[in-house]
Structure formats: structure tokens, C-alpha cells
Phi, psi and omega in degrees: 000160182284162176296320180304311174308309185293327172292322177302309184274351182308312177292337180282318174299332181275347176303129194261344179220171180296323180299320180293324176290327174294313174311307184292327172299320182285328179287334179286329170306314184289341179270348174288121169306140172300138182282136180300136187300338175295340184262359183262074181258172174297331181291323184267000173281132187274112177289145174105359177258143173281326178279164176276128174219126177243124180240134183238143172231140180243165186227121179278111173288332182291329179244005179058033181245149179268139173243112180251130170230160180190176185205163175214163182272356175228137184308313182295319177289334182290321184287318176300319183289330175296321172291316175298320178298317182294330172293322183257340180305143175075009179270170166273163175302324183288329180291325174304315180298336179272351181272125169261092178304325186298321178299312180301316173296322179296318180299325184276003174076021188261333183300315182294337183261351183275144172287159183310315180293332175292318178301321166291330170292312173305304177310316181293323164313301182301309181300324178298311186291321176298322182291315179297325173293317184291332177290334173288336180292319194281000000 
């Protein structure tokens, strides 16, 4: 995993209770910069999320790396998105396809505490990023 991802998840790993983990996720949501309104398009809107989530991906051709940015209209989802973006940012399209973000959330002890709709939202966000990465491979 990248140093950025490890730094992002460290406070969550150190939290002793679900309430502390939840608080750390909410704080992460506050650190994620807002996506410019011009990027909040229907094309960037992630289907399958109850909350509005926009994900935008750019490709750095010189380094064959992805730059993924996003935003949500709810703080908890924005925090979950911050974890996902930290996991995938700076990877090659091939590396994106090899990572199971759901497993990473499970290792953090988050899956059991998230509602079914939040779990489906995580799945939808990851699938959106993986689809964008797969399109870069073709």
C-alpha cells in the first residue's frame, strides 16, 4: 500500500471503538477538498450510491499513473471516499485492478459497522474507479 493510504488509515487503525473510528472517518471527510462544481457532472456521478458521489479521474501519461479526485454531499461518505481515493491514487491502471478495497475496509474493521447501503456505496465507488482504470487499459 502507498504511504498516503497508510497515513490516512493510521488514525482509524488506532481507534479503540467504533465511535472513535466513525469520528476519524468524519474527520477524514473534512480534509477531502471539495470537487469543483464544473466537475460535478452527471458523467462523474457514481450510480448505486444513495448519497451523491462524484469521482473524476485523470491520467498522467508521463508516469502512467492515475489521479483520482472526488466529493460527496454527505460527510460520512466523503470520509469513506477519502479512504478509497488514498488507496487508488497514484497507481497504474493495472495496479488498480489488483486491489480489493472491500478487503481493506474489512481489515480496518469497518464493514461490520456500516449499513448495507454504505457497503453498497463503497462497492459502487470502487467499481467506478476500476471501470475508469480498465478504460485506460484499452
